[in-house]
C-alpha positions as CSV (number, residue, x, y, z in Angstrom):
1,X,53.9,-10.9,-112.7
2,X,54.3,-14.9,-113.6
3,X,53.1,-17.9,-111.6
4,X,55.6,-19.3,-109.1
5,X,55.6,-22.9,-107.8
6,X,53.2,-23.8,-105.0
7,X,51.4,-20.4,-106.0
8,X,48.6,-20.2,-108.7
9,X,47.3,-16.7,-109.9
10,X,43.6,-16.2,-110.6
11,X,42.7,-16.7,-114.0
12,X,42.0,-13.0,-114.6
13,X,45.6,-12.1,-113.5
14,X,47.7,-14.7,-115.4
15,X,49.6,-13.6,-118.2
16,X,48.5,-14.9,-121.3
17,X,50.9,-13.4,-123.8
18,X,51.8,-9.7,-124.7
19,X,48.9,-7.4,-124.9
20,X,48.7,-4.0,-126.8
21,X,49.3,-0.9,-124.3
22,X,46.2,0.9,-123.6
23,X,46.9,4.4,-123.0
24,X,45.3,5.9,-120.1
25,X,42.6,8.7,-120.7
26,X,44.0,12.3,-120.4
27,X,43.6,14.2,-117.5
28,X,43.7,17.8,-117.0
29,X,44.2,19.6,-113.7
30,X,43.2,23.0,-114.2
31,X,44.0,25.8,-111.5
32,X,41.9,28.9,-111.2
33,X,42.2,31.4,-108.5
34,X,39.5,34.3,-109.4
35,X,36.1,35.1,-110.9
36,X,37.7,35.5,-114.3
37,X,39.7,32.4,-114.3
38,X,36.5,30.5,-113.0
39,X,34.8,31.8,-116.2
40,X,37.2,31.3,-118.9
41,X,38.0,27.8,-117.4
42,X,34.7,26.8,-117.7
43,X,34.5,27.8,-121.5
44,X,38.0,25.7,-122.0
45,X,36.5,23.0,-120.0
46,X,33.5,22.9,-122.3
47,X,35.4,22.6,-125.5
48,X,37.9,20.0,-124.0
49,X,34.9,17.6,-123.3
50,X,33.4,18.2,-126.9
51,X,37.2,17.6,-128.7
52,X,38.3,15.2,-126.2
53,X,35.4,13.2,-124.7
54,X,37.3,10.8,-122.6
55,X,39.5,13.5,-120.9
56,X,38.8,14.2,-117.2
57,X,39.1,17.5,-115.8
58,X,39.6,18.4,-112.2
59,X,41.1,21.1,-110.0
60,X,40.5,24.4,-108.0
61,X,37.4,26.9,-109.4
62,X,34.4,28.0,-108.9
63,X,30.8,27.6,-110.2
64,X,31.0,28.2,-113.7
65,X,33.6,25.3,-113.8
66,X,31.6,22.9,-111.8
67,X,28.8,23.6,-114.1
68,X,31.2,22.8,-117.2
69,X,31.9,19.3,-115.8
70,X,35.1,20.1,-113.6
71,X,35.6,18.1,-110.8
72,X,36.4,20.8,-107.9
73,X,38.9,19.9,-105.3
74,X,37.9,23.3,-103.7
75,X,35.6,25.9,-104.8
76,X,37.4,29.4,-104.6
77,X,34.0,31.5,-105.2
78,X,33.2,32.4,-101.7
79,X,36.5,33.7,-100.7
80,X,37.0,35.4,-103.7
81,X,34.0,37.3,-103.4
82,X,35.1,38.6,-99.8
83,X,38.7,39.2,-100.7
84,X,39.8,36.4,-98.2
85,X,42.7,35.3,-100.6
86,X,44.4,38.2,-99.8
87,X,44.4,38.5,-96.3
88,X,46.6,37.0,-93.4
89,X,44.0,34.0,-93.1
90,X,43.8,33.5,-96.8
91,X,47.5,32.3,-96.7
92,X,46.8,29.7,-94.5
93,X,43.9,28.4,-96.4
94,X,46.2,28.7,-99.7
95,X,48.8,26.2,-97.9
96,X,46.1,23.9,-97.2
97,X,45.1,24.0,-100.7
98,X,48.4,23.5,-102.1
99,X,48.7,20.2,-99.8
100,X,45.5,18.8,-100.9
101,X,46.0,19.9,-104.5
102,X,49.3,18.2,-104.5
103,X,48.2,15.1,-102.9
104,X,45.7,14.7,-105.8
105,X,48.2,15.4,-108.3
106,X,50.2,12.5,-106.8
107,X,47.4,10.0,-107.0
108,X,45.9,10.9,-110.3
109,X,49.2,11.7,-112.2
110,X,47.5,14.6,-114.8
111,X,48.5,14.5,-118.1
112,X,48.8,18.3,-118.2
113,X,48.6,21.2,-115.7
114,X,46.4,24.2,-116.7
115,X,47.0,27.8,-115.1
116,X,44.6,30.4,-115.5
117,X,44.7,33.7,-114.5
118,X,46.9,35.5,-111.5
119,X,48.8,32.8,-109.5
120,X,47.2,32.9,-105.7
121,X,49.0,29.9,-105.0
122,X,52.0,31.5,-106.1
123,X,54.3,29.4,-108.4
124,X,54.6,26.5,-105.9
125,X,51.8,24.1,-107.7
126,X,53.6,24.6,-110.9
127,X,57.4,23.9,-109.4
128,X,55.9,20.8,-108.1
129,X,54.3,19.8,-111.3
130,X,57.3,20.4,-113.3
131,X,59.6,18.7,-110.7
132,X,57.1,15.5,-111.3
133,X,57.6,15.6,-115.1
134,X,54.0,17.2,-115.6
135,X,54.1,19.7,-118.4
136,X,52.5,23.2,-117.5
137,X,50.4,25.4,-119.8
138,X,49.6,29.0,-118.8
139,X,46.3,30.9,-119.9
140,X,46.1,34.5,-119.3
141,X,49.2,34.9,-117.7
142,X,50.7,37.7,-115.4
143,X,52.1,39.2,-118.7
144,X,48.3,40.0,-119.9
145,X,47.8,42.0,-116.6
146,X,51.0,44.1,-117.0
147,X,52.8,42.6,-113.9
148,X,56.4,43.1,-115.6
149,X,57.7,43.1,-112.2
150,X,57.3,39.3,-111.5
151,X,60.2,37.0,-111.4
152,X,60.6,36.3,-114.9
153,X,63.1,33.6,-114.3
154,X,61.1,31.4,-112.0
155,X,58.2,31.9,-114.3
156,X,59.8,30.6,-117.2
157,X,61.2,27.8,-115.0
158,X,57.9,26.7,-114.3
159,X,55.9,27.0,-117.6
160,X,56.3,24.6,-120.5
161,X,54.1,26.4,-122.8
162,X,52.0,29.5,-122.9
163,X,48.4,30.0,-124.7
164,X,49.0,33.9,-125.2
165,X,45.4,36.0,-125.2
166,X,46.8,39.2,-126.8
167,X,49.5,39.7,-129.2
168,X,51.1,42.1,-126.5
169,X,51.2,38.9,-124.2
170,X,52.7,36.8,-127.1
171,X,55.3,39.4,-127.6
172,X,56.3,39.7,-123.9
173,X,56.6,35.9,-123.4
174,X,58.8,35.6,-126.5
175,X,61.4,38.2,-125.2
176,X,61.3,36.2,-122.2
177,X,62.3,32.9,-124.1
178,X,59.0,31.2,-123.8
179,X,57.6,28.5,-125.9
180,X,54.1,30.5,-126.6
181,X,51.3,30.3,-129.0
182,X,49.2,33.1,-129.8
183,X,45.6,31.9,-129.5
184,X,43.3,34.9,-129.0
185,X,41.3,36.3,-126.2
186,X,38.2,34.3,-124.9
187,X,36.1,37.4,-125.0
188,X,36.0,37.6,-128.3
189,X,34.1,34.1,-128.4
190,X,32.2,35.0,-125.0
191,X,31.2,38.5,-125.1
192,X,27.7,38.7,-126.3
193,X,27.6,41.9,-128.8
194,X,24.5,40.7,-130.8
195,X,22.1,43.2,-129.3
196,X,21.7,46.8,-130.5
197,X,21.3,49.4,-128.4
198,X,17.7,49.7,-129.1
199,X,17.0,45.9,-128.9
200,X,18.8,46.0,-125.4
201,X,16.7,49.1,-124.1
202,X,13.6,47.3,-125.1
203,X,14.3,44.2,-123.3
204,X,15.1,46.6,-119.9
205,X,11.7,48.4,-120.6
206,X,13.9,51.7,-121.1
207,X,13.0,54.2,-123.4
208,X,14.9,54.7,-126.7
209,X,15.7,58.1,-126.1
210,X,17.8,59.6,-122.9
211,X,21.2,58.8,-121.8
212,X,22.1,55.6,-119.8
213,X,25.0,54.8,-117.7
214,X,26.0,51.5,-116.7
215,X,27.9,50.5,-113.3
216,X,29.7,47.5,-113.0
217,X,31.5,47.7,-109.6
218,X,33.5,44.6,-109.5
219,X,33.2,40.9,-108.7
220,X,34.4,41.1,-104.9
221,X,32.3,42.5,-102.1
222,X,35.2,44.3,-100.9
223,X,35.3,46.4,-104.0
224,X,32.1,47.0,-104.3
225,X,31.6,48.3,-100.5
226,X,34.4,50.8,-101.6
227,X,33.9,51.6,-105.1
228,X,30.1,52.0,-105.1
229,X,29.5,55.1,-102.5
230,X,31.6,57.5,-104.2
231,X,30.2,56.6,-107.5
232,X,26.9,56.9,-106.4
233,X,27.7,60.3,-105.1
234,X,29.4,61.5,-108.7
235,X,26.3,59.9,-110.6
236,X,23.8,62.1,-108.2
237,X,25.8,64.9,-109.1
238,X,25.4,64.2,-112.9
239,X,21.8,63.7,-112.6
240,X,21.2,67.0,-111.1
241,X,22.0,68.8,-114.3
242,X,20.6,65.8,-116.4
243,X,17.5,64.5,-114.4
244,X,16.7,62.2,-117.5
245,X,19.7,60.0,-117.1
246,X,19.0,56.4,-115.9
247,X,21.7,54.6,-114.1
248,X,21.7,50.7,-114.5
249,X,24.2,49.0,-112.0
250,X,25.0,45.4,-113.2
251,X,25.9,43.0,-110.0
252,X,28.4,40.1,-110.4
253,X,26.9,36.6,-109.7
254,X,29.3,36.7,-106.6
255,X,27.5,40.4,-105.3
256,X,24.5,40.2,-103.0
257,X,21.9,41.9,-103.5
258,X,21.2,42.9,-100.1
259,X,24.6,44.2,-99.9
260,X,24.0,46.9,-102.9
261,X,20.4,47.5,-101.5
262,X,22.0,48.6,-98.3
263,X,24.7,50.9,-100.1
264,X,21.6,52.6,-102.0
265,X,19.8,53.2,-99.1
266,X,22.7,54.9,-97.3
267,X,23.9,56.7,-100.6
268,X,20.5,57.4,-102.4
269,X,20.5,58.5,-106.2
270,X,17.7,59.1,-108.7
271,X,16.7,56.9,-111.3
272,X,18.9,53.8,-110.3
273,X,18.1,49.9,-111.2
274,X,19.8,47.1,-110.3
275,X,20.4,44.4,-113.0
276,X,22.3,41.0,-113.3
277,X,22.8,40.8,-117.1
278,X,25.9,42.4,-117.8
279,X,25.8,42.3,-121.5
280,X,22.6,43.5,-122.0
281,X,23.0,46.3,-119.7
282,X,26.4,47.3,-121.6
283,X,24.3,47.3,-125.2
284,X,21.8,49.7,-123.6
285,X,24.7,51.9,-122.2
286,X,26.0,55.4,-123.5
287,X,28.7,55.3,-120.9
288,X,29.9,52.8,-118.3
289,X,31.9,53.0,-114.8
290,X,33.6,49.7,-114.5
291,X,36.1,47.7,-112.5
292,X,39.6,47.6,-113.8
293,X,39.2,43.9,-114.7
294,X,37.5,42.1,-117.1
295,X,34.6,44.2,-117.0
296,X,36.8,47.2,-118.4
297,X,37.8,45.2,-121.6
298,X,33.9,43.8,-121.9
299,X,32.5,47.2,-122.0
300,X,35.3,48.6,-124.6
301,X,34.6,45.3,-126.8
302,X,31.0,46.6,-127.0
303,X,32.0,50.0,-128.0
304,X,31.0,51.7,-124.7
305,X,32.9,54.5,-123.6
306,X,33.8,54.1,-120.1
307,X,36.1,54.8,-117.0
308,X,37.7,52.7,-114.4
309,X,37.4,53.0,-110.7
310,X,39.2,50.8,-108.1
311,X,39.5,50.9,-104.2
312,X,39.8,48.6,-101.6
313,X,41.1,49.0,-98.0
314,X,44.8,49.8,-98.1
315,X,45.5,46.8,-95.5
316,X,44.4,44.4,-98.2
317,X,47.4,42.7,-99.4
318,X,46.3,43.0,-103.2
319,X,46.1,46.7,-102.8
320,X,49.3,46.7,-101.5
321,X,50.8,44.8,-104.5
322,X,48.7,46.4,-107.3
323,X,49.9,50.0,-106.6
324,X,53.4,49.3,-108.5
325,X,51.7,48.2,-111.5
326,X,51.5,51.9,-113.1
327,X,51.1,53.2,-115.6
328,X,48.1,51.3,-116.6
329,X,45.9,49.5,-114.2
330,X,42.5,48.8,-116.1
331,X,42.5,45.7,-118.8
332,X,41.8,47.9,-121.7
333,X,44.6,50.2,-120.9
334,X,47.2,47.6,-120.3
335,X,46.2,45.8,-123.7
336,X,46.3,48.8,-125.6
337,X,49.4,50.0,-123.8
338,X,48.4,53.6,-123.3
339,X,45.7,55.6,-121.2
340,X,42.9,55.5,-123.4
341,X,40.1,55.3,-120.7
342,X,40.3,57.4,-117.5
343,X,41.3,55.6,-114.2
344,X,40.5,56.6,-110.6
345,X,42.6,54.4,-108.3
346,X,42.6,54.1,-104.5
347,X,43.5,57.9,-103.1
348,X,42.4,59.2,-106.7
349,X,39.0,58.1,-106.4
350,X,36.9,61.5,-106.3
351,X,33.5,61.8,-106.7
352,X,33.9,65.4,-108.5
353,X,36.3,64.0,-110.7
354,X,34.6,61.1,-111.6
355,X,31.4,63.0,-112.1
356,X,33.1,65.5,-114.6
357,X,34.7,62.3,-116.6
358,X,31.1,60.6,-116.9
359,X,29.7,63.9,-118.1
360,X,32.0,64.2,-120.9
361,X,31.5,60.5,-122.0
362,X,27.7,61.0,-122.2
363,X,27.6,64.6,-123.7
364,X,31.0,65.6,-125.4
365,X,30.7,63.8,-128.9
366,X,34.5,64.4,-129.7
367,X,35.6,62.9,-126.4
368,X,33.5,59.9,-127.1
369,X,34.7,59.4,-130.9
370,X,38.2,59.8,-129.6
371,X,37.8,57.1,-127.1
372,X,36.0,54.8,-129.6
373,X,38.5,55.3,-132.6
374,X,41.2,53.9,-129.7
375,X,39.1,50.9,-128.7
376,X,38.5,49.9,-132.2
377,X,42.2,48.7,-132.2
378,X,41.3,45.9,-129.7
379,X,40.0,43.4,-132.1
380,X,43.5,43.1,-134.0
381,X,45.4,42.7,-130.4
382,X,43.0,40.1,-129.4
383,X,42.6,38.1,-132.5
384,X,39.6,36.5,-134.4
385,X,36.7,34.6,-132.9
386,X,37.4,30.5,-132.2
387,X,40.0,31.6,-129.6
388,X,38.7,29.2,-126.9
389,X,39.1,26.3,-129.4
390,X,42.4,27.3,-130.3
391,X,43.5,27.3,-127.0
392,X,41.9,24.0,-126.4
393,X,43.8,22.3,-129.2
394,X,47.0,23.1,-127.4
395,X,45.7,22.0,-124.3
396,X,44.7,18.6,-125.4
397,X,47.8,18.1,-127.7
398,X,50.0,18.4,-124.7
399,X,47.4,16.0,-122.8
400,X,48.0,13.3,-125.3
401,X,44.6,13.6,-127.1
402,X,44.6,13.4,-130.7
403,X,43.2,15.5,-132.8
404,X,40.6,13.1,-133.9
405,X,39.8,12.5,-130.0
406,X,41.8,9.6,-129.9
407,X,43.8,9.2,-126.8
408,X,47.9,8.7,-127.9
409,X,49.9,5.9,-126.2
């Protein structure tokens, strides 16, 4: 802008010669649609703020991201817990959320979009970002969950780069022609494997002798309501022959204690306790019954033989979609690309078969060792610790933040 005849600009608006261009601070628009992406997004955000302090992070997530310093445009935690994103009502909410995020995207022009986990918004937000020339990084892609049936051409068209969390995911992305960098799985940093079984049992007030089974029924109430009753029925059957067996149910932060207490009241079982410290419970356990998601992998990384159970109402949109993802459903089996841990899915949730599988994992030493040997391959597949920092360095590089924390113009 220059002075024109008859018009004087305020002194602070007059041009005083050329000035060095000052680059805007990097901004990261982060998008997560479930509890796992909220947790992983929080870890990434904390590391972003450590390595690039001037960066701003905002987007869609839950309480973990909020605590890590993400300015939330929407908190997805309640809707995820109730399974609302998979309902007809959820489709309307998603449309409104897309509109809100796009409006913010246009106002604040993010340096990079970071998509984490399953795309509950479809690829619409990513398509819009790419149309505006904003690079998109995908972390924890559908490839990592065995979703080979997705539209790969569309996926490749909206993703600039993938930060792969497993070697399998990296290979699949390379085959699809994507720019991919293997960074490793965040659980290699986040999973707490520090406590010995003896230490964990002491903290929980359990006897050192006797068997313990951990139950991680899932992060959504719709899962817990449908999974926990048959699991309790199975465990009651096992405790009839093994009365010393201790059952620890570890609840996700999204699950109300009162809900589980109601289920326990209708399905009484001996020696059952409710806990909230997942890693302590897993460290104390001889075997585990988990959901098919991240909990399956957490048990496996802690060296706990396990089986996976998943059941929701068939009317649920997610259930209809997930049924064609055979042959592997649990995260552990998908990573290892074979059926290492037994899976009981939808109509195959049978308390008698679950009881037999649990009893084998607890008392058949040969079966236990075979599973543990197979699970030992996970660390090679998932990489070394430091995965979160490696992923963040990809993000901040694309956002324009140098290795020394400076912003590049």
